[in-house]
N, C-alpha and C positions, 0 to 999 in steps of 0.2 A: 436147277440148272441156271447158269449165268446167261444173261442176255448179251448180245453183241456189244452194247454200249457199256456193259460192266466189265468187259474183258480188257486187260491192260495190253496196250501195244508192246510187242517184244522190243521194239526199238527204244522204248523207255529204259530198259535195263542198261543198254550201252550208254545212253544219254545220262542216266543217273550216275554212272561210274565216271563220266567226264565231269559232270557237275550236277548235284542233286536238285538244283533249282530249275533245270531245263524241263523235266517232266512236270514239275509243280507249276511252272509258268504255263505250260501247255494245257494241262488237265484242270487245274484248280482256277487259275486266273484267266484261262482261255485267251492268252496273248498269242497273236500270230504276227510275228515281225516280218518285214519284207524279206524275200528270198535273197540270201547272200550269194556272191559270185561262185564260191566253192561248191554250193549246193547245186547251182545251175550246171557247173562243170561236171559234177558227179552224175547228174541226170543224163547229160549228153554222152558221157562215157558209157553209162549203162546201155543207152540206146545203140551206141556204136558196137557193142558186144553182141547184140541180137543176131546179126547175120552169122556169127561164129558158132551159135548154139548147135546147129545141126552137125557141124564138123568136129565139135569137141568130143573127145573120147574120155571115158572114165574107166580106169583099171579096176575099180571096185565092183563094177556091175557088168556081168557078161551080157552079150547080145541075146535076144533082141531087147533093146531098151528105148525108152522114150524120154523126152525133155518137156518140162513145163516151165515157162518163164512167168515170173510174178505169181507164184503159186500161193494161194491163201491157205494158211494153216491155223489151227487152234488146238489148244490143250485145255479142255474145259475143267479137268481135274486141277489145273494150276491157275486157271482164270486168265489165260494169255492168248493172244492171237497176233498174226502178222503176215507179211508177204515175203516169201523167199525169192531171191533173185532168180534162182534156177533150181529145179528139182529134176534129178536124173533117176529113173526107176525102171524096174522090170516087175514081174509078177510077185516077187518075194522081197526084194530089197530096194533101198533107195539111198541116194547121196544128196546132201544139201549143199548148194554152192552159193556163196556170197561174194560179191565183187566189192572191193574197196579201192578207192583212187590212190590212197597213200602207198608208198613203196616199202615202208618199214616192216619189221617183224610184227606179227599179230599182237595187239595189246590185250590185256586181260578183259577189257570191255568188249572187244570184238569177239573174243573166245566165248564170253558169257552169252552174248547175243546169238552167236552161231549155235551154241549148245541148246539154248531155249528153242531156236528154230528146229533143231534136231528132235527134241522131245515132242514138239507140236506136230512135226511131220509124221512121227511114229503114230501118234493118236489119230491124226486126220486120215492118213492113207493106209493105216493098218499094215505097214510093212516095216521090216527091220531096217533101221538107219545104220548103215555100216560105216559111214564117215561124214564129216562135214569138211568142206574145202573152202578156204579163203583164197580167192584169186586177187592178187594185189598189183598195183601199178598198172601196167598195160597188159595185165593178165599173164605176164611172163613168170611171176613168182607165184607158186602154188604151195599153200600150207595146209596139211591135212590135220584135222582135229578129231580125236576119237572121244567117245563118251568115257569119262573117268570121274572118280569120286571128288577129286580136287576142284575141277570145273563145276561139277554138279553142286557141291556145297556152296561155291561162290555164286552160282546162278540162283539157288534157292534163297540164300542170305540176301542177295541183291533184290530179288523179287519181294521178299518180306519188307525190306527197307523202302522200296518204291511204294508199296501199299500203305505203309505208315505215313510216308511223306504226302501221298495223295489224299489221305484222310485228314490231314491237318490244314488248318487255315492260316498257319504261320509259315512265313517264308523260311525254308531250311537254311542252315549254315552251309557255306560253300568253302571248300578247301582248295578250290581251283587256283592254279598259278596264274601269274600275269600273262604268260604265253597262251594259256587256255582261254582266259578272259578276252584276250585280243582277237581271238577267232570266233567268239560266241555271238550269235545273232541276238541274244537276250541281254547283252551287256548294259544297254541303256536303261533296262528295268532295275538293275541292281543299284541300290543307293549307297553301298559300302565298297565300291570298286573304283 
């Protein structure tokens, strides 16, 4: 069985799809850049959502139901762990809820991260995950993601790629665009950008 230190943070999957160098800088090089303004903004937004948790309804789970904020989950069979923004559950089923500050449609990276959280929630809480929900912007936009083979394949392929990247001592190639690089807190560590 993997120890907590050997488990890959689920957030690495989303970060890898943004740029493979980010999880490499974090895990291999142990770089911790100063917190960027958008990260601080995201944290404040998460905190502002907390009072709404009790009022939030979920059509996927009948009453009585409970909510857990920052629920720790792990899937030892996949070697991953992370913290779900909100977990809504009853005795048999659960729904994974993730908050994203951006207002656009869900990206593949966000779907892969959510899917991994859903797999980990099933293993941790031993309940059927009936849906994953992305609440975007000011939580006015709600996108429901269900477990399907396309996202599952992308998730497992990405997890494999992350493992390979973290086991290497060579900085991975980045196909990130200029717009991605401009918003990356690790830009100053890249010598080819």
